[in-house]
C-alpha positions in Angstrom: -3.9 -61.3 -8.8 -0.3 -62.6 -8.8 -1.4 -66.3 -9.6 -3.4 -65.1 -12.6 -1.8 -65.1 -16.0 -3.8 -62.5 -18.0 -3.2 -62.4 -21.8 -4.7 -60.4 -24.7 -4.4 -62.4 -27.9 -6.1 -61.1 -31.1 -9.8 -62.1 -31.1 -10.5 -65.1 -33.4 -13.9 -65.9 -34.8 -14.2 -69.0 -32.5 -13.9 -66.6 -29.5 -17.2 -65.0 -30.5 -19.1 -67.9 -29.2 -17.9 -67.3 -25.7 -18.5 -63.6 -25.9 -22.1 -64.3 -27.1 -22.7 -66.4 -24.0 -21.3 -63.8 -21.7 -23.7 -61.1 -23.0 -26.8 -63.3 -22.3 -26.3 -62.7 -18.5 -29.1 -60.5 -17.6 -27.4 -58.7 -14.7 -24.2 -58.0 -16.9 -26.5 -56.9 -19.7 -28.4 -54.4 -17.4 -25.1 -52.7 -16.2 -23.7 -52.6 -19.7 -27.1 -51.0 -20.7 -26.1 -50.0 -24.3 -26.4 -53.5 -25.8 -28.0 -55.3 -28.7 -31.7 -54.9 -29.3 -31.9 -58.6 -29.1 -29.2 -60.1 -27.1 -30.6 -63.5 -27.8 -29.9 -63.3 -31.6 -26.8 -65.3 -32.0 -26.6 -65.1 -35.8 -26.8 -61.3 -35.7 -24.2 -61.2 -33.0 -21.7 -63.4 -34.8 -22.3 -61.6 -38.1 -21.7 -58.2 -36.5 -18.6 -59.1 -34.5 -17.1 -61.2 -37.4 -17.2 -58.0 -39.5 -15.3 -56.2 -36.8 -12.4 -58.8 -36.8 -11.5 -57.6 -40.3 -12.1 -53.8 -39.7 -8.7 -52.1 -39.5 -10.1 -49.3 -37.2 -10.9 -51.9 -34.5 -8.5 -53.5 -32.3 -10.2 -56.5 -30.8 -8.7 -58.7 -28.2 -9.7 -61.7 -26.1 -9.1 -61.5 -22.4 -7.8 -64.9 -21.2 -7.0 -65.8 -17.6 -4.6 -69.0 -17.4 -5.8 -69.7 -21.2 -9.4 -69.5 -20.4 -11.5 -66.9 -22.2 -13.0 -64.6 -19.5 -13.9 -61.5 -21.7 -13.1 -59.1 -24.5 -11.8 -55.7 -25.0 -11.6 -53.5 -28.0 -10.7 -50.1 -29.4 -13.2 -48.8 -32.0 -13.7 -45.4 -33.8 -17.0 -43.5 -33.7 -17.2 -40.0 -35.3 -13.3 -39.9 -35.5 -13.0 -40.6 -31.8 -11.3 -43.7 -30.5 -13.4 -45.4 -27.9 -12.9 -48.4 -25.5 -15.1 -51.2 -24.8 -14.8 -54.4 -22.6 -16.8 -57.2 -21.1 -15.9 -59.6 -18.4 -17.9 -62.7 -17.7 -19.8 -62.0 -14.5 -18.2 -65.0 -12.5 -14.9 -63.2 -12.8 -16.0 -59.8 -11.7 -14.2 -58.3 -8.7 -11.0 -60.0 -9.2 -9.1 -57.0 -10.9 -9.1 -58.6 -14.3 -10.8 -55.7 -16.1 -8.3 -53.3 -14.7 -5.3 -55.3 -15.5 -6.6 -56.2 -19.0 -7.4 -52.5 -19.7 -4.0 -51.3 -18.5 -2.3 -54.0 -20.6 -4.4 -53.2 -23.6 -3.6 -49.5 -23.3 0.1 -50.5 -23.8 -0.8 -52.2 -27.0 -3.3 -49.7 -28.3 -1.8 -46.2 -28.5 -4.7 -44.2 -29.8 -5.1 -41.1 -27.7 -7.3 -39.6 -26.6 -9.6 -42.6 -26.1 -12.9 -42.4 -24.6 -15.0 -44.7 -22.4 -18.8 -44.3 -22.0 -20.4 -46.1 -19.0 -23.9 -46.1 -17.6 -24.4 -43.9 -14.5 -24.9 -46.8 -12.1 -22.2 -49.1 -13.5 -19.9 -48.4 -10.6 -17.5 -51.3 -11.3 -16.8 -50.0 -14.9 -16.4 -46.5 -13.7 -13.8 -47.7 -11.1 -11.9 -49.6 -13.7 -11.7 -46.6 -16.0 -10.5 -44.4 -13.2 -7.9 -46.9 -12.0 -6.4 -46.9 -15.6 -6.1 -43.0 -15.6 -9.4 -42.0 -17.5 -11.0 -38.8 -16.2 -14.8 -38.2 -16.2 -15.2 -35.3 -18.6 -19.1 -35.1 -19.1 -22.4 -36.8 -19.3 -24.8 -37.7 -22.0 -28.1 -39.5 -22.4 -28.8 -42.4 -24.7 -31.4 -45.2 -25.2 -30.2 -48.3 -23.3 -31.6 -51.4 -25.1 -31.1 -53.6 -22.0 -33.3 -51.3 -20.0 -35.7 -50.0 -22.7 -35.3 -46.5 -21.6 -33.1 -43.5 -21.9 -30.4 -43.3 -19.2 -27.6 -41.0 -18.3 -24.1 -42.1 -19.2 -20.8 -40.8 -18.1 -18.0 -39.9 -20.6 -14.5 -40.6 -19.7 -11.2 -39.7 -21.5 -7.6 -40.8 -21.4 -5.3 -38.3 -22.9 -1.9 -39.8 -22.6 
């Protein structure tokens, strides 16, 4: 990790093209589970996330390693609760990038408590949340577009 320069610049509209390509990966989509109904619809993807860029309740950052876009991370608000979401391009999995990016992001984004929801079998993402101080506080069920079925998800919270 010491030779990797991880930065979190504010997301720009041009970054969305890379994000779109990342979420086309079927294995990544399966693990993320709660994804777009049609991940292949680039127009809908770009329109949706372009709106997020100007939403004052959303803090959207691009994860770069040595100036190369490798993922995204954002704080959003649903039902008055702050939530966290992140996505790392699969070819960069297992390198500690998500954990480092989330720790850095949590120094920028001060909303607390902040929640993370993760599919029951997405062990990598569960580990990232736990490594960043999130605590598993419950379970829920939801329809996972990427799997076309209802699955269990774990709810994590970071209080401070």
